[in-house]
ZAKE-922407 format. One line per 10 residues: their letters; for each residue x negated, y negated, z of C-alpha. Coordinates in nm, 4 decimals. Layout:
N
a	X:Y:Z  ...
! end
This chain:
81
mrpstrgrgr	-10.8654:-7.7221:5.5951  -11.0368:-8.0964:5.6964  -10.8232:-8.3510:5.6271  -11.0261:-8.4647:5.3079  -10.9815:-8.1601:5.1621  -10.5793:-8.0438:5.1434  -10.4920:-8.0480:4.8481  -10.7418:-7.9797:4.6152  -10.6899:-7.5936:4.6094  -11.0177:-7.5034:4.7883
aawalgkalh	-10.7500:-7.2995:5.0848  -10.6421:-7.1056:4.7537  -11.0227:-7.0274:4.6661  -11.0945:-6.9230:4.9626  -10.8433:-6.6673:4.9795  -10.8756:-6.5701:4.6641  -11.2727:-6.4919:4.7681  -11.1611:-6.3572:5.0192  -10.9331:-6.1143:4.8578  -11.1740:-6.0230:4.5827
rahrrgmsrc	-11.4765:-5.9330:4.8437  -11.1514:-5.7462:4.9819  -11.1045:-5.5524:4.7095  -11.4746:-5.4707:4.6201  -11.5259:-5.2858:4.9509  -11.2353:-5.0307:4.8276  -10.9695:-5.1724:5.0119  -10.5835:-5.1166:4.9132  -10.4282:-5.4318:5.1089  -10.4903:-5.7288:5.3309
litckdhnla	-10.2600:-5.8408:5.6682  -10.2961:-6.2183:5.6489  -10.1839:-6.4288:5.9028  -10.0746:-6.7950:5.9353  -9.9472:-7.0205:6.1983  -9.5288:-7.0071:6.1723  -9.4890:-7.4001:6.0869  -9.8263:-7.3798:5.8798  -9.5910:-7.4425:5.4995  -9.9164:-7.5138:5.2902
sarvierhgg	-10.1627:-7.1944:5.4294  -9.8025:-6.9964:5.4365  -9.7411:-7.1313:5.0544  -10.0884:-6.9932:4.9196  -10.0959:-6.6903:5.0475  -9.7898:-6.6700:4.9036  -9.9378:-6.7602:4.5810  -10.1959:-6.4914:4.6289  -9.9269:-6.1921:4.5954  -9.8548:-6.2075:4.9821
aledvrdtel	-9.5588:-6.0235:5.1434  -9.3978:-6.1484:5.4241  -9.4085:-5.8564:5.7026  -9.2063:-6.0686:5.9782  -9.2652:-6.3403:6.2458  -9.3964:-6.2376:6.5639  -9.4079:-6.4373:6.9022  -9.8590:-6.4199:7.0063  -9.9799:-6.5608:7.2713  -10.0982:-6.8140:6.9980
grirrywvel	-9.7506:-6.9017:6.9106  -9.5324:-6.8270:6.6352  -9.7447:-6.5880:6.3776  -9.6302:-6.5139:5.9744  -9.7386:-6.1705:5.9179  -9.8651:-6.0830:5.5030  -9.9677:-5.8400:5.3419  -10.1187:-5.8670:4.9956  -10.1358:-5.5416:4.8074  -10.5093:-5.5250:4.5908
pvdrsrndtt	-10.5435:-5.3565:4.2704  -10.6355:-5.0206:4.2673  -10.9658:-4.9210:4.1843  -10.9418:-4.6337:3.9537  -11.3581:-4.6054:3.9283  -11.3482:-4.4917:4.2870  -11.3209:-4.1521:4.3546  -11.3661:-4.1541:4.7043  -10.9463:-4.1692:4.9031  -11.0866:-4.3265:5.1818
v	-11.0422:-4.7049:5.2347
! end
């Protein structure tokens, strides 16, 4: 996020929209990552139900990996994700 838009809930709004879209597409969970030092992003992910899987060293630096479980849509009959 641009510095001028930080602290206004835009990242939380954007993540909420992305998770909603993933749910509509039939996904049961999503993997979301952020840099280890980016505590603001980590808080946004955690507020959306993200459970920290681990922190890994990658080519891009230390990355936090979170899984977000999405609600099950009982109206869908297919079992594929």
